[in-house]
C-alpha positions as a Markdown table, in Angstrom:
| # | Residue | x | y | z |
|---|---|---|---|---|
| 1 | Unk | 118.6 | 46.8 | -108.4 |
| 2 | Unk | 120.7 | 46.2 | -111.4 |
| 3 | Unk | 123.1 | 43.0 | -111.3 |
| 4 | Unk | 126.1 | 44.9 | -112.2 |
| 5 | Unk | 127.4 | 48.0 | -110.7 |
| 6 | Unk | 127.1 | 51.3 | -112.6 |
| 7 | Unk | 130.2 | 53.0 | -113.8 |
| 8 | Unk | 130.3 | 56.7 | -112.9 |
| 9 | Unk | 132.7 | 59.5 | -113.5 |
| 10 | Unk | 133.0 | 62.5 | -111.1 |
| 11 | Unk | 134.0 | 65.9 | -112.7 |
| 12 | Unk | 135.6 | 68.4 | -110.1 |
| 13 | Unk | 137.9 | 71.4 | -110.1 |
| 14 | Unk | 138.4 | 72.1 | -106.5 |
| 15 | Unk | 139.1 | 70.4 | -103.1 |
| 16 | Unk | 136.8 | 67.5 | -103.7 |
| 17 | Unk | 134.7 | 67.2 | -100.7 |
| 18 | Unk | 131.8 | 65.9 | -102.6 |
| 19 | Unk | 134.2 | 63.6 | -104.6 |
| 20 | Unk | 135.2 | 62.2 | -101.1 |
| 21 | Unk | 131.6 | 61.8 | -100.0 |
| 22 | Unk | 130.7 | 59.8 | -103.1 |
| 23 | Unk | 133.6 | 57.5 | -102.6 |
| 24 | Unk | 133.0 | 57.0 | -98.9 |
| 25 | Unk | 129.4 | 56.0 | -99.8 |
| 26 | Unk | 130.5 | 53.5 | -102.3 |
| 27 | Unk | 133.2 | 52.1 | -100.0 |
| 28 | Unk | 130.8 | 51.5 | -97.2 |
| 29 | Unk | 128.3 | 49.9 | -99.6 |
| 30 | Unk | 125.5 | 52.6 | -99.4 |
| 31 | Unk | 126.0 | 53.3 | -103.2 |
| 32 | Unk | 126.3 | 50.3 | -105.4 |
| 33 | Unk | 128.5 | 51.9 | -108.2 |
| 34 | Unk | 132.1 | 51.9 | -109.4 |
| 35 | Unk | 133.8 | 55.3 | -109.3 |
| 36 | Unk | 135.8 | 54.8 | -112.6 |
| 37 | Unk | 137.2 | 58.2 | -113.3 |
| 38 | Unk | 137.8 | 61.7 | -112.0 |
| 39 | Unk | 137.8 | 64.4 | -114.7 |
| 40 | Unk | 139.6 | 67.6 | -113.4 |
| 41 | Unk | 140.5 | 70.6 | -115.3 |
| 42 | Unk | 142.8 | 72.2 | -112.5 |
| 43 | Unk | 146.3 | 70.9 | -111.8 |
| 44 | Unk | 146.2 | 72.6 | -108.5 |
| 45 | Unk | 143.0 | 70.9 | -107.3 |
| 46 | Unk | 143.0 | 69.2 | -104.0 |
| 47 | Unk | 140.6 | 66.5 | -105.4 |
| 48 | Unk | 143.6 | 65.1 | -107.4 |
| 49 | Unk | 145.3 | 64.1 | -104.1 |
| 50 | Unk | 142.1 | 62.5 | -102.8 |
| 51 | Unk | 141.7 | 60.5 | -106.0 |
| 52 | Unk | 145.3 | 59.2 | -105.9 |
| 53 | Unk | 144.8 | 58.2 | -102.1 |
| 54 | Unk | 142.0 | 55.9 | -103.1 |
| 55 | Unk | 143.4 | 55.0 | -106.4 |
| 56 | Unk | 140.7 | 56.4 | -108.8 |
| 57 | Unk | 141.9 | 56.9 | -112.3 |
| 58 | Unk | 142.3 | 60.6 | -113.2 |
| 59 | Unk | 141.8 | 62.5 | -116.4 |
| 60 | Unk | 143.6 | 65.9 | -115.9 |
| 61 | Unk | 142.6 | 68.1 | -118.9 |
| 62 | Unk | 143.4 | 71.7 | -119.3 |
| 63 | Unk | 141.0 | 73.6 | -121.8 |
| 64 | Unk | 143.9 | 75.8 | -122.8 |
| 65 | Unk | 145.7 | 72.8 | -124.3 |
| 66 | Unk | 143.0 | 72.5 | -126.9 |
| 67 | Unk | 142.2 | 74.8 | -129.9 |
| 68 | Unk | 138.3 | 74.8 | -129.3 |
| 69 | Unk | 135.9 | 74.0 | -126.5 |
| 70 | Unk | 134.5 | 71.4 | -128.9 |
| 71 | Unk | 137.9 | 69.7 | -129.1 |
| 72 | Unk | 138.3 | 69.9 | -125.3 |
| 73 | Unk | 134.8 | 68.1 | -124.8 |
| 74 | Unk | 135.5 | 65.5 | -127.5 |
| 75 | Unk | 138.7 | 64.4 | -125.6 |
| 76 | Unk | 136.6 | 64.0 | -122.5 |
| 77 | Unk | 133.9 | 62.1 | -124.2 |
| 78 | Unk | 136.4 | 59.7 | -125.7 |
| 79 | Unk | 137.7 | 58.8 | -122.3 |
| 80 | Unk | 134.2 | 58.5 | -120.9 |
| 81 | Unk | 133.5 | 56.0 | -123.7 |
| 82 | Unk | 136.7 | 54.1 | -123.0 |
| 83 | Unk | 135.7 | 53.6 | -119.3 |
| 84 | Unk | 132.0 | 52.9 | -120.2 |
| 85 | Unk | 130.7 | 55.6 | -118.1 |
| 86 | Unk | 127.0 | 55.4 | -117.5 |
| 87 | Unk | 126.5 | 58.5 | -115.3 |
| 88 | Unk | 128.4 | 61.8 | -115.1 |
| 89 | Unk | 128.4 | 63.5 | -111.7 |
| 90 | Unk | 129.4 | 67.2 | -111.6 |
| 91 | Unk | 131.0 | 68.0 | -108.2 |
| 92 | Unk | 132.2 | 71.6 | -108.4 |
| 93 | Unk | 133.4 | 71.4 | -112.1 |
| 94 | Unk | 134.0 | 75.1 | -113.0 |
| 95 | Unk | 133.2 | 74.4 | -116.6 |
| 96 | Unk | 129.7 | 74.9 | -118.4 |
| 97 | Unk | 129.2 | 71.9 | -120.7 |
| 98 | Unk | 128.1 | 72.6 | -124.2 |
| 99 | Unk | 124.7 | 71.5 | -125.5 |
| 100 | Unk | 126.6 | 68.9 | -127.6 |
| 101 | Unk | 128.1 | 67.4 | -124.6 |
| 102 | Unk | 124.7 | 67.5 | -122.7 |
| 103 | Unk | 123.1 | 65.6 | -125.5 |
| 104 | Unk | 125.8 | 63.0 | -125.6 |
| 105 | Unk | 124.7 | 62.1 | -122.0 |
| 106 | Unk | 121.1 | 63.3 | -121.9 |
| 107 | Unk | 119.4 | 62.3 | -118.7 |
| 108 | Unk | 122.7 | 60.9 | -117.4 |
| 109 | Unk | 124.4 | 64.1 | -116.0 |
| 110 | Unk | 123.8 | 65.1 | -112.3 |
| 111 | Unk | 124.8 | 68.3 | -110.7 |
| 112 | Unk | 124.7 | 69.7 | -107.2 |
| 113 | Unk | 123.9 | 73.5 | -106.4 |
| 114 | Unk | 124.3 | 75.1 | -103.0 |
| 115 | Unk | 120.9 | 76.9 | -103.0 |
| 116 | Unk | 117.3 | 76.2 | -103.6 |
| 117 | Unk | 116.9 | 76.3 | -107.3 |
| 118 | Unk | 115.6 | 78.1 | -109.2 |
| 119 | Unk | 116.9 | 80.7 | -106.7 |
| 120 | Unk | 120.3 | 81.9 | -106.7 |
| 121 | Unk | 121.6 | 80.3 | -109.9 |
| 122 | Unk | 125.4 | 80.6 | -110.8 |
| 123 | Unk | 128.7 | 80.0 | -109.1 |
| 124 | Unk | 128.2 | 81.8 | -105.9 |
| 125 | Unk | 124.8 | 80.3 | -104.6 |
| 126 | Unk | 125.7 | 80.4 | -100.9 |
| 127 | Unk | 127.1 | 83.9 | -100.9 |
| 128 | Unk | 124.4 | 85.2 | -103.0 |
| 129 | Unk | 121.6 | 83.8 | -100.7 |
| 130 | Unk | 123.5 | 85.0 | -97.5 |
| 131 | Unk | 123.8 | 88.5 | -98.8 |
| 132 | Unk | 120.3 | 88.6 | -100.0 |
| 133 | Unk | 119.2 | 87.9 | -96.4 |
| 134 | Unk | 116.9 | 85.0 | -97.1 |
| 135 | Unk | 115.5 | 83.1 | -94.2 |
| 136 | Unk | 115.7 | 79.6 | -95.9 |
| 137 | Unk | 118.3 | 78.4 | -98.4 |
| 138 | Unk | 119.6 | 74.8 | -99.0 |
| 139 | Unk | 120.9 | 72.4 | -101.5 |
| 140 | Unk | 119.5 | 71.0 | -105.0 |
| 141 | Unk | 120.6 | 68.1 | -107.0 |
| 142 | Unk | 119.3 | 68.3 | -110.4 |
| 143 | Unk | 119.7 | 66.8 | -113.9 |
| 144 | Unk | 121.7 | 68.9 | -116.3 |
| 145 | Unk | 120.2 | 70.3 | -119.5 |
| 146 | Unk | 121.4 | 72.8 | -121.9 |
| 147 | Unk | 120.8 | 75.8 | -119.6 |
| 148 | Unk | 122.8 | 76.7 | -116.5 |
| 149 | Unk | 121.4 | 75.4 | -113.1 |
| 150 | Unk | 118.1 | 74.8 | -114.8 |
| 151 | Unk | 117.5 | 71.0 | -115.3 |
| 152 | Unk | 114.8 | 68.8 | -113.5 |
| 153 | Unk | 115.2 | 68.7 | -109.9 |
| 154 | Unk | 115.9 | 65.4 | -108.2 |
| 155 | Unk | 116.3 | 66.3 | -104.6 |
| 156 | Unk | 116.1 | 69.4 | -102.5 |
| 157 | Unk | 116.5 | 70.0 | -98.8 |
| 158 | Unk | 116.3 | 73.3 | -96.9 |
| 159 | Unk | 118.7 | 75.0 | -94.5 |
| 160 | Unk | 117.1 | 77.5 | -92.1 |
| 161 | Unk | 119.2 | 80.5 | -91.5 |
| 162 | Unk | 120.1 | 80.8 | -87.7 |
| 163 | Unk | 120.5 | 83.8 | -85.5 |
| 164 | Unk | 124.0 | 85.1 | -85.8 |
| 165 | Unk | 124.8 | 83.0 | -89.0 |
| 166 | Unk | 127.9 | 84.0 | -90.7 |
| 167 | Unk | 128.8 | 83.3 | -94.3 |
| 168 | Unk | 131.5 | 80.6 | -93.0 |
| 169 | Unk | 129.0 | 78.9 | -90.7 |
| 170 | Unk | 126.4 | 78.7 | -93.6 |
| 171 | Unk | 129.0 | 77.4 | -96.0 |
| 172 | Unk | 129.9 | 74.7 | -93.5 |
| 173 | Unk | 126.2 | 73.6 | -93.0 |
| 174 | Unk | 125.6 | 73.6 | -96.7 |
| 175 | Unk | 128.6 | 71.4 | -97.5 |
| 176 | Unk | 127.6 | 69.0 | -94.8 |
| 177 | Unk | 124.1 | 68.7 | -96.4 |
| 178 | Unk | 125.8 | 68.3 | -99.9 |
| 179 | Unk | 127.7 | 65.4 | -98.7 |
| 180 | Unk | 124.5 | 63.7 | -97.6 |
| 181 | Unk | 122.2 | 64.6 | -100.3 |
| 182 | Unk | 124.5 | 63.9 | -103.5 |
| 183 | Unk | 125.3 | 60.3 | -102.6 |
| 184 | Unk | 121.4 | 59.7 | -101.9 |
| 185 | Unk | 120.5 | 61.2 | -105.4 |
| 186 | Unk | 123.2 | 59.2 | -107.1 |
| 187 | Unk | 121.8 | 56.0 | -105.4 |
| 188 | Unk | 118.2 | 56.8 | -106.7 |
| 189 | Unk | 119.6 | 57.0 | -110.2 |
| 190 | Unk | 121.7 | 53.9 | -109.9 |
| 191 | Unk | 118.9 | 52.0 | -108.7 |
| 192 | Unk | 116.6 | 53.1 | -111.6 |
| 193 | Unk | 114.2 | 55.0 | -109.4 |
| 194 | Unk | 114.4 | 58.4 | -111.2 |
| 195 | Unk | 111.9 | 59.1 | -114.0 |
| 196 | Unk | 112.2 | 62.4 | -116.0 |
| 197 | Unk | 109.0 | 63.7 | -117.4 |
| 198 | Unk | 109.3 | 67.2 | -118.8 |
| 199 | Unk | 110.8 | 69.3 | -116.0 |
| 200 | Unk | 109.6 | 67.0 | -113.3 |
| 201 | Unk | 111.5 | 64.1 | -111.9 |
| 202 | Unk | 109.5 | 61.2 | -110.2 |
| 203 | Unk | 111.1 | 59.1 | -107.7 |
| 204 | Unk | 109.7 | 55.5 | -107.9 |
| 205 | Unk | 109.0 | 53.9 | -104.5 |
| 206 | Unk | 109.9 | 50.3 | -103.8 |
């Protein structure tokens, strides 16, 4: 275990339920990290209120305010450097990061996806799996690389479709699992227990 707590930034664009789950894990001591910064691109996002309530510093940044995507990302990267951010956690951030950004934090960006990758990539993983009629879906936490929903997988856990399952009930079950799985994946990273080798991630046991 590192002597000093790791500085992390969460990127989110919506209600921030994963942000809240991560903050709760830190507060109760299950995750030895400092939640230093919330990066948000949506002024109407509920996550902003959650960050204010627990006094997490917020960077609200609108892509439309910058002439290019590169300028938008440089602005974010500058703030990450100022806060000495060591891990970027994507939690419903509705922007695809450029290869330049990913390289700047290579092996230090995590994302959560509401399906069992490589199946049902994209922004509507729960709905796509439900409409396809799969018997099993789930949640994936993975490292981010230059491709969308493609990086090395850290953790996955299945969700079995139930008789009479609705899209709403499935969404609720997926989100509950996300709130458990994401803090666990972050904990493994913070403890230095994740080793990337090619497309594989090895979890180092104690």
